[in-house]
C-alpha positions in Angstrom: 122.1 226.6 205.1 122.0 223.3 207.0 124.1 220.2 206.7 122.5 217.5 204.7 124.1 214.6 206.6 121.9 212.8 209.2 123.4 211.8 212.5 123.4 208.0 211.5 124.8 208.5 208.0 128.4 207.5 207.3 130.7 210.5 206.7 132.0 211.0 203.2 135.5 211.8 204.5 137.3 211.3 207.8 140.7 212.8 208.6 142.5 212.2 211.8 145.9 213.9 212.6 146.7 214.8 208.9 150.3 216.1 208.5 152.0 217.4 205.4 155.7 217.8 205.6 158.3 219.0 203.1 161.9 217.9 203.7 164.3 220.6 202.6 168.1 221.1 203.0 167.4 223.5 205.9 165.0 221.2 207.7 161.4 220.1 207.7 158.6 222.5 206.7 155.4 221.5 208.4 152.6 222.7 206.0 149.8 220.9 207.9 150.1 220.0 211.5 147.7 217.4 212.9 144.4 218.4 211.2 141.3 216.4 212.0 137.7 216.7 210.7 134.9 214.7 209.2 132.9 215.8 206.2 129.3 214.9 205.6 126.9 216.2 202.9 127.5 219.8 203.9 129.5 222.9 203.1 132.6 223.0 205.2 134.7 226.2 205.0 138.4 226.3 205.7 139.7 229.8 206.3 143.1 231.4 207.3 145.9 233.6 206.0 148.0 232.7 203.0 150.4 229.8 204.0 148.0 228.5 206.7 147.8 225.1 205.0 144.3 225.4 203.4 145.3 224.4 199.9 147.8 221.8 201.1 144.9 220.1 202.9 142.9 219.8 199.7 145.9 218.5 197.7 146.8 216.0 200.4 143.3 214.5 200.3 143.7 214.0 196.5 147.3 212.7 196.8 148.6 215.7 194.8 151.5 216.7 197.1 154.6 216.8 195.0 158.1 215.6 196.0 159.8 216.3 198.5 156.5 216.5 200.3 155.0 213.6 202.4 151.5 213.0 203.6 151.0 211.3 207.0 147.8 210.6 208.9 146.4 208.3 211.6 143.3 208.0 209.5 142.3 209.2 206.0 139.1 207.4 204.9 136.7 208.1 202.1 133.3 206.3 202.6 134.9 203.4 204.5 137.9 203.1 202.1 141.4 203.7 203.6 143.2 206.1 201.3 146.5 205.6 203.2 146.7 201.9 202.3 145.1 202.2 198.9 147.5 201.7 195.9 148.4 204.6 193.6 146.4 203.2 190.7 143.2 202.7 192.7 143.5 206.1 194.3 144.0 207.8 190.9 140.7 206.3 189.7 139.1 207.8 192.8 140.4 211.2 191.9 138.0 213.1 189.8 135.4 210.3 189.8 134.6 210.5 193.5 136.6 213.5 194.8 137.3 216.5 192.6 139.1 219.8 193.1 138.5 223.2 191.5 141.8 225.0 191.5 142.1 228.7 192.2 142.9 230.1 188.8 141.6 228.5 185.6 144.4 230.1 183.5 146.9 227.8 185.1 144.7 224.7 185.3 143.2 224.5 181.8 145.3 223.2 178.8 145.9 226.1 176.5 146.1 224.0 173.3 142.7 222.2 173.8 139.3 223.7 173.5 137.4 223.9 176.8 134.8 221.5 175.5 137.4 218.9 174.6 138.8 219.1 178.1 135.4 218.6 179.8 134.6 215.7 177.4 138.0 214.1 178.2 137.2 214.4 182.0 134.0 212.5 181.4 135.5 209.8 179.2 138.3 209.1 181.6 135.8 207.9 184.2 133.0 206.6 182.0 133.0 204.2 179.0 131.4 206.6 176.6 131.5 207.5 172.9 132.8 210.9 171.7 129.3 211.9 170.8 127.9 211.0 174.3 130.8 212.9 176.0 130.1 216.0 173.9 126.4 215.9 174.7 127.1 215.5 178.4 129.7 218.3 178.3 127.2 220.7 176.6 124.6 219.8 179.2 127.2 220.5 182.0 128.1 223.8 180.5 124.4 224.7 180.5 124.1 223.5 184.1 126.8 226.0 185.2 124.8 228.8 183.5 127.0 229.4 180.4 125.0 230.9 177.6 125.5 229.4 174.1 127.2 226.3 175.3 127.8 225.1 171.8 129.8 228.2 171.0 131.8 228.1 174.2 132.5 224.4 173.7 134.8 225.3 170.8 136.6 228.2 172.5 140.2 227.9 173.8 141.0 228.9 177.5 142.5 232.3 176.5 139.2 233.2 174.7 137.0 233.0 177.8 136.7 235.5 180.7 137.8 234.7 184.3 134.3 234.1 185.4 133.5 231.8 182.4 136.8 230.0 182.9 135.9 229.3 186.5 132.5 227.9 185.4 134.3 225.7 182.9 136.5 224.3 185.7 133.5 223.6 187.8 131.8 221.9 184.9 134.9 219.8 184.3 135.1 218.7 187.9 131.4 218.0 188.3 130.8 216.1 185.0 131.9 212.8 186.6 129.4 213.4 189.4 131.8 213.2 192.4 130.6 212.8 196.0 133.1 215.5 197.3 134.1 218.8 195.7 137.1 220.7 197.0 136.9 224.4 195.8 140.2 226.2 196.3 139.3 229.9 196.4 137.1 229.6 193.3 135.9 233.2 193.5 139.1 235.1 194.6 139.9 236.6 191.2 136.3 237.5 190.3 134.3 240.6 190.8 131.4 240.6 193.3 128.6 240.0 190.8 130.4 237.0 189.2 131.3 235.7 192.7 127.6 235.5 193.6 126.8 233.7 190.4 129.5 231.1 191.0 128.4 230.6 194.6 124.8 230.2 193.5 125.9 227.5 191.0 127.9 225.6 193.7 125.0 226.0 196.2 122.5 224.6 193.7 124.7 221.7 192.6 125.7 220.7 196.1 122.0 220.8 197.3 120.6 218.9 194.3 123.3 216.2 194.2 123.8 215.9 198.0 127.5 216.4 197.7 130.1 217.3 200.3 131.8 220.6 199.7 135.2 221.8 201.1 135.3 225.5 200.4 138.7 227.0 200.9 138.9 230.8 201.2 140.4 233.7 203.0 137.2 235.7 203.0 135.4 235.3 206.3 132.3 237.2 205.3 131.9 234.9 202.3 132.4 231.7 204.3 130.1 232.9 207.0 127.2 233.4 204.6 127.8 230.3 202.4 129.1 227.5 204.6 127.6 225.3 207.4 130.8 224.9 209.4 134.1 226.6 209.4 137.7 225.4 210.3 140.0 228.3 211.2 143.6 227.4 210.3 146.9 229.1 211.3 150.4 227.8 210.6 149.0 224.5 209.3 147.0 223.8 212.4 143.3 224.1 213.2 142.7 226.8 215.8 139.0 225.9 216.1 136.0 224.5 214.3 132.7 226.3 214.7 129.3 226.8 213.0 129.6 229.4 210.3 126.7 231.4 211.8 128.8 232.1 214.9 131.2 234.2 213.0 128.6 236.9 212.8 127.1 236.3 216.2 128.3 239.1 218.5 127.3 237.1 221.6 129.3 234.1 220.5 132.4 236.0 219.5 133.7 236.5 223.0 134.1 232.7 223.3 136.1 232.4 220.0 139.8 231.6 219.7 142.0 234.8 219.8 143.2 234.1 216.2 139.6 234.0 214.9 138.8 237.2 216.8 141.9 238.7 215.3 140.9 237.8 211.7 137.4 239.2 212.4 138.9 242.4 213.9 140.9 243.0 210.8 137.9 243.2 208.5 136.4 246.6 207.6 132.7 247.0 208.6 130.7 249.5 206.6 127.9 249.6 209.2 130.4 250.3 212.0 133.4 252.1 210.5 136.6 252.2 212.4 139.3 254.9 212.3 141.9 252.2 212.3 141.6 248.5 211.8 143.1 246.1 214.4 146.5 244.5 213.9 146.6 240.8 213.8 148.7 239.3 216.6 150.0 235.8 216.6 151.1 233.7 219.5 153.8 231.0 218.8 152.3 229.0 221.6 149.3 228.3 219.3 151.5 225.9 217.3 153.0 224.1 220.3 
């Protein structure tokens, strides 16, 4: 896969020295430490262990960090608009309409007392002046776009009545119905079996390519990111260890030049073609966070 942004095109998103801190009675917890990157019309993967700051990065972009957390940055710009100086009301209008986020588990993100169709239609009407009939028609079309069979029947179901894979497709439909420029997908396939994983990735791939969106794909699965994304940011302890083309994760010749943490993550993965008697143990150097 190749990035869709031309060298002269303005980036969709620019981050410079992003920090996310939580002030606690025992001190400051630094969830994200000086992260910088730009996002074009491409698939950008963010990988790392649990607690590395992947999800916090996505939430910080959308201004979803709860108290007592704080978001700081030297630069946080969406298509020339400064998100740091933007007032809360304007930034809330930006959320969903221009930047959307698919959360990890639909069971905790969907409203249990509303049908999935009502929730998708509501997401559309929040950002567009539309009648209930138009919102329903657009919602049914979006359910069909994410390859849900019998969208009319699924529209009337409640979240507990849909499977994990279908729930994830509903979440994707809800986030994409407003036609955002950027989609942040927070481990959208982690709770799904391999077959459904491939279906969800195919849907994301088609929608990103057809709409020319920018995708931030958050995952702990290096093999998945390597095959799906254009670039990869490897995070540890809230800090980016390195940024590299996704293809280099599988390139044996390029591996020797990678950061020790990236090599450690790769060494911990089982390889069916080259089985090992014992997987490597991941070592961490406190100096990496200095």
